[in-house]
N, C-alpha and C positions, 0 to 999 in steps of 0.2 A: 025245422030247418035251422041250422046254426048260422051265426053271423057271417062267416066266410062265404058260405053258399049263397046266402041272401045278397051279399055285396056283389058276388060274381054275377048273379042273375041280373041285378040292377045295372051293372056295368055292361053286360052283353046286350041288354035291352037298349041302353043308350047308344052303344056302338052300332046297333041295327039302324038307328036314325042316321048315323054317319054314313053307312053304306048306301042308304037311300039317297043321301046328299051327293055321294059320288056318282050314282046313276044319273041324277039330275044334272050334275056337272058335265057328265059325258054328253048328255042331250044338248046342253047349252053350248058345249064346245063344237058340236056338229053345226048348230045354228050360227055360231060365230064364224066357222069356216065358210058357211053359205054367204054370210055378209061380206066376208073378204072376197069371195068369188064375184059377188054382185059389184063390189067396189072396183075390182079389176076390169070386169067386162064392161060395165056401164060408166066407168070413171066417176063413181059416186063416192065422194069423200065423206058424206054423212054415214054411209054404211061402214066405211073403214073406221071412223071415229066410234061408232056404236060397237063395232066388233072389239076394238081396243079396250073400251070401257068394260065390256063383257069379260074379256080375258083378264083384265086387272081384278075384277070381282072374283073370278074363278081362282086366280092365283092367291088372293087374300083368303078365300075360304079354305083352300088346300093347306095353306101355311097354318091357319088356326087349327085345322084337324091334325096336322103333323106335330104341332106343339102339344096338343092333347096326348097323342101317342107317345111323344118323348117323355112327358110327365108320367104317364101310366107305366111305360117301360122302366123309367128310373125307379119308380115305386116298387115295381116287381123285382128289379135288380137288388134294391136295398133289402127286400124281404128274403130273397133266395140266395143272393150273393154267390153265383157260380158263373162259369165261363159262358154257358149258353145264354143266360140273361144279359151278360155283359156284351156279347155279340149283338144281341137284339137291340140293346141300348145304343151301341155305336152305329148300327144301321139306321136307327131312328134319327140320330144326329146328322148323319150324311144325307138322308132324305130331306130333312128340314133345311140344311145348309144349301143343298142343291135347289130346293124350291125358292129360297131367298135369292139365290143367284139368278134364277129364271125371272123372278119379279124385277130384280135390278135391271136385267137385260130389257125387259118390257118397258120399264120406266125411262131408260136412257137411250133407247133406239129411236132415232129421229127419222130415219128413212125406212119405209116398210119394204123389205126385200123378201120376206117370208112371213107366213102366218105364225103368230105366237103359239098357236096350238101345235106347231111342228117341232118345237124345242123340247 
C-alpha cells in the first residue's frame, strides 16, 4: 500500500468517528427537544437551562467538525486545484460560517421563543 492510500484509509477511519459523533448529536438533539417540551409543559426552568447547555455543546462540537472539514477541503483544493474542489471548499466555508451564526444566535437570545434545534 502506498502512502497516499494509507493516508486516505486513516482519514476515512477518523471520519467514521465523526459520523458516529453526528449520530450521537442527533440523539442528544432529540433529548434536548424533550427537555424543551418538559420546560414548556411543566414550567421547568431547570429543564430549559439544561437543554440550552446541551444545544451549546452540540453547536460547539459541530463547529469543531466543520473546522476539520474546512481544513481537509482546503488541503484537497491545494493538492488538486480545480473548480470542483474550489466549490467544495467554498461550501465548507459557508457551512462553518452558518454554524457560527447559529451559535451566536443561541448565545445572544435571551427570550426562548423556539427550540435552538429548530434553527
